[in-house]
C-alpha positions in Angstrom: -158.7 99.7 85.0 -160.7 96.4 85.1 -163.3 95.8 87.5 -162.9 93.2 89.4 -165.8 90.5 89.1 -166.4 89.7 92.5 -165.4 92.3 94.2 -166.8 94.9 91.8 -164.2 97.2 92.4 -161.4 98.7 90.4 -157.9 96.9 90.6 -154.5 97.3 88.4 -154.0 94.3 86.2 -151.5 92.2 86.5 -152.2 89.9 83.1 -153.6 90.7 79.7 -157.5 90.4 80.2 -157.6 89.9 84.0 -160.9 89.4 85.1 -160.7 89.5 89.0 -158.3 91.1 91.2 -157.2 87.5 92.8 -156.2 89.7 96.0 -158.0 87.1 98.8 -159.7 83.5 99.1 -162.6 85.0 98.3 -162.0 86.4 95.1 -159.6 83.2 93.9 -161.9 81.1 94.8 -165.0 82.7 92.8 -162.1 83.1 90.4 -162.0 79.0 90.2 -165.5 78.9 90.1 -165.5 80.7 87.0 -163.0 78.5 85.2 -164.6 75.5 86.2 -167.8 76.8 85.1 -166.2 77.9 81.9 -164.5 74.8 81.6 -168.0 72.8 81.9 -169.8 75.1 79.6 -166.7 74.2 76.9 -167.7 70.5 77.6 -171.2 71.0 76.6 -170.3 72.7 73.7 -168.3 70.6 72.5 -170.4 67.6 73.5 -173.3 69.3 70.6 -170.7 70.1 67.9 -170.0 66.3 68.0 -173.7 65.2 68.3 -174.0 67.0 65.4 -171.1 66.4 63.3 -172.3 62.7 64.5 -175.3 63.3 62.4 -173.7 64.8 59.5 -171.4 61.8 59.1 -174.0 59.0 59.0 -176.2 61.3 57.1 -173.6 61.4 54.6 -172.6 57.3 54.8 -176.9 57.3 54.3 -176.4 58.8 51.3 -172.9 57.8 49.7 -175.1 54.1 50.5 -178.1 55.4 48.4 -175.9 56.7 45.6 -174.1 53.4 45.2 -177.4 51.3 45.5 -178.9 54.0 42.6 -175.6 53.5 40.4 -175.9 49.5 40.6 -179.7 49.5 39.6 -179.1 51.7 36.8 -176.5 50.4 35.7 -177.5 47.0 35.8 -181.4 48.4 33.9 -179.1 49.7 31.2 -176.8 46.7 30.3 -180.3 44.3 30.3 -181.6 47.1 28.5 -178.6 47.2 25.6 -178.5 43.5 25.5 -177.4 42.2 22.4 -177.1 45.8 21.2 -173.9 47.0 19.8 -171.4 49.1 21.3 -173.3 52.8 21.1 -169.4 54.3 20.5 -167.3 52.3 17.8 -169.7 49.0 17.3 -168.6 46.8 18.4 -170.8 43.7 18.7 -172.3 42.4 22.3 -170.6 41.2 25.0 -171.4 40.3 28.4 -168.8 42.0 29.8 -170.1 45.4 28.4 -170.3 48.4 30.7 -173.2 51.2 31.2 -171.0 54.2 29.6 -172.1 57.6 29.9 -172.1 60.0 27.3 -171.8 63.3 29.3 -169.7 62.0 32.2 -171.0 60.9 35.2 -169.0 63.3 37.5 -169.0 66.2 35.2 -172.6 66.1 34.5 -174.2 65.4 38.2 -177.8 66.3 36.7 -177.2 63.4 33.5 -175.5 61.0 35.6 -179.1 58.8 36.1 -180.4 59.9 32.8 -181.3 57.3 31.1 -181.3 58.7 27.7 -176.7 59.8 28.6 -176.2 55.9 30.0 -175.7 53.5 26.6 -174.3 49.8 26.5 -170.7 50.3 25.9 -167.7 48.4 25.2 -164.7 48.2 28.1 -162.3 49.2 26.0 -164.4 52.6 24.5 -165.9 53.5 28.2 -162.2 53.0 30.0 -160.0 53.4 28.0 -161.3 56.2 25.0 -163.1 57.7 27.9 -166.4 56.9 26.4 -164.6 57.5 23.3 -167.2 60.7 23.1 -167.1 61.5 19.8 -168.2 58.0 18.2 -170.9 58.1 20.7 -172.6 61.4 19.8 -172.3 60.3 16.0 -173.9 57.4 17.0 -176.3 58.0 20.1 -179.0 59.7 17.8 -179.8 56.6 15.7 -180.0 54.6 19.1 -182.4 57.3 21.1 -183.9 59.6 18.0 -182.9 63.2 17.4 -184.9 64.8 19.6 -184.3 62.8 22.8 -180.6 63.5 21.7 -181.5 66.7 20.9 -183.1 67.3 24.7 -179.8 65.7 26.1 -177.9 68.4 24.6 -179.9 70.6 26.0 -179.3 69.6 29.4 -175.8 69.0 29.6 -176.0 72.7 28.4 -177.5 73.6 31.4 -175.9 71.7 34.0 -173.1 73.8 34.9 -176.1 76.6 35.4 -177.4 74.3 38.5 -175.2 72.4 41.5 -177.3 69.1 41.9 -177.7 68.1 45.1 -178.9 63.9 45.2 -180.6 63.3 48.6 -181.9 59.9 49.7 -185.7 60.6 48.8 -184.2 62.0 45.0 -182.3 58.7 44.5 -184.9 56.4 46.4 -187.3 57.7 43.6 -184.8 56.5 40.8 -184.6 53.5 42.2 -188.3 52.8 41.9 -188.6 54.3 38.4 -185.8 51.7 37.1 -187.8 48.7 38.8 -191.2 50.3 37.0 -189.3 49.8 33.8 -188.3 46.6 34.5 
């Protein structure tokens, strides 16, 4: 038998998990106040949770904008750096429509997403239709960056899956600042 929260006496419950006996007006009033307080506490809790979600949403928005900004700056730098050079994959003569293609996919190898040894001028066909033309890219890349830097890139790709890269505003800003210094 449960104890009434208002009268502090035992009573026979009519409902599951009943905390008040509801046998007189005082007890009913106490029960109604308890329900009202519970609802207010729930509203306060929901407001706090909403504020946390809103903050997280705004942080994610800033991070998404910073990722896009960094990607735009890095790709612009790579296209300018590789201006006049043939496609790194197929050797096609330079065209102004060349893109900044990744040897190791930017989506699969997050730690190499902005690694300048991993990004080079590439024709649209190799980059988009041949999914970077990986085999030919791998054959021609050491000629462009040197065997030692290429071996280092392959090693970094090998350990990439052991780490989860979490981009944040600070390291994206650092990458953008480094790109500005290279220009």
